[in-house]
N, C-alpha and C positions, 0 to 999 in steps of 0.2 A: 529379491530377497524380503523387501518390505511388504510386497504383496502375497508371498507366500507365509507371511507371519513367521519369519524367522528372526533371530537377534541381529539388528541391522544400524541400530544407534550408540551413540558415546554419551554416558552421562560426566560432564567434568565437573569434578567438586574442586577443582585446585583454586578458585577466584572468592576464598574464604565465606563459602556459604556457611549461615549458620544455623547446622543442622538441628541443634537444640530446639530451634524455632519454628522447623518446618515439619509437621506431622507427617505428612506424605513421604518425604525423604527419609526420616526415621523408619517409617512402616516398611519402606523399600529396601533399606540396608537390614532391616532384621531379617527379612525373608533369606536376604544373602547370607547372614550368619547362620541361621537355621539350616540353611543347606551346605554349610560348610565351605563357603567361597573365600571366606577369610582365612582359611587355611591351605588353600592352593600354592603352587608352585611359586608364582608371581607374587600374589598377593600378600603372602606372609613375608615377605623381605622388604614391602613398602613401610613406610612410618606410620602412614595411614592406610590400610587395607584397601580402601575404596577411592585413593585418588592415584590416577592413572599420570605417570609422570611423562614428560615431553609428547603432548598429544599434536601441537605445532598445527598447522593449516594444510589444505589441500594442495599437492605439489602436480607436477605434471604427469609422473608416471611411478613405478613400481619396479624393482628387480626383487624377487623372493629369494631369499638366501638359501633356501632348501629347496630340493627339487626330488623327482623321482626319476621319469624317463629324459627328462631333460630341463636345463634351467628356463625359467619364465620370465620375460620382462614385458609389462603391459602399460597402456595409456591409461590415465586415470580420467576415464569419460565422466564416471559419475561423481567427480570430485569427492571420493570419501578419505578419511582419514586413515592412517597406518600407525601402529604402535611400533613391535619390534619385530614382527614377521618378515618384513620387507624394508629394504633401502629405498628411502624416498630420492626421486630423480627431478632434478630441475635442471630446465636447459638454458645454455647460454645463449646471448643473442646470435642470431645468424644460424640458428639450429633449432629443429623441431622435434617434438615426440613420436610423431609417427613416422618419422624417416629414421630416426634411432631404433624404434622396434622393428621395423623392417629391415634394417642392416643388420641387426644382432641375429636374426636367425639364418644362418649360413653354417655350413660344415667347419670353417677355418675356426671362427668363434667357438662354436660348441665344441670342436675337439679341444681348443685351449683351456674352455672351462673344466673338461674332464681331467685335463693335466694339472691344472692350477689347484682345483678343489680337493676337498677331502670326504673320505667316505664313512656313512654311518650305519647303523643297523639297517638290514632290508635293502640296503644298496642305495640309500638316501644320499644325495650329492649336497654338499654344502659349500659357499662360497664366502669368504670373510669380506669385507669392505676393500682391503687391499688387494686382495684376490681378483675382485669383480672390476677395479680400475685397471689393472694390468691387462686384461681382456683386449685381444686386437679386435676392433670393429671397423670394417671399411666402409664408412660412413657415404649413403648416396640421398640425395634430397628426392624425395618422393611427392607425387601430386596428391591431392585429397581423393581424386577418383580411384588412382592405383593402390592407395592404402585402404580403401575400401573394399577393392576387390581381394586384397592381400587377407584382411581381417575376416572375410567371409570362409576363407579356408578353415580357419579354427572353429569357426561357428559352426561350419559343417562337418566339425571332427576331423579334419584332414590329420593323416598322422605326421610327425616331425620328420619322417623319411620323405614324405611326399611335398612337404613344406621347402626343405632342402633342395630337393630336387629341382623345385622351381627357382627358387632363389639364387642358389649356387651358380647358376648359368646367368644369372642376370647381375648378379652381385662381383662374383668372382672372375668375370670375365672383361668386366667393366675397364675402363682406363685407370681407374686406381690399383687394381693388382694385375691387372692383363694375363691371368693365369689359363692356360689351355685347356681345353676340354679333358684330355687325357690325364693331368695333374688333378683337376677336380673329382675324377672317378676315383682316384687314389685317397684323396682327402676324404672324400664321403665314407669310403671304407673305412679307413684310420677312426673316424669318427663314430661308425656303428660297433667297430672293435672295442673301442674303448669304453663305450656304453656298456657293451655286452661283458666285457671284464669285470665292470664295478658290479654290475647286477649279480653275474654269476660268483663273483668271489665272497660277496656279502651273504648270498643265499645259501653257500657251501657252508657259511662258519656254525 
């Protein structure tokens, strides 16, 4: 994003910056006011429109609370910050973000996401923090090499059906769940039907 000259940086004015004494900051904020940024949905609700609350520090990963085709959980490889568009994930001792991301993408977990979540306009799916915490995730430890191979599927724009077709038989048949192939096929069909129901239902409104 930086290389493509898109907005990529966060300006933190929470540490008592003396704006009146910084002409460059004042000029920058004036541009924002001229463009009406101070009257946007989020900024108008702040005590000072240019101060972003709860910036925090980079964490291991993110779960995006809203999604279209399927929920998305990612590793924070670039060590970026998040405001409120995603839930931040910090791994406990003995667990790693690569294995969590991999383990999340299976038909059982994604089907429960459809059942626990709620729908918005255009078929958008949203999960609250409590709904996200309730999702069953059959956690599997993954090697760095295997995660790189898994991540390559997304980089090559593989569909979620292709990802689940591979992960289901790796994750769901493991000793964690020990589900047989026939049941896996049924769970996969359930996941697909739930997604289509959400998209079609909202599309018909």
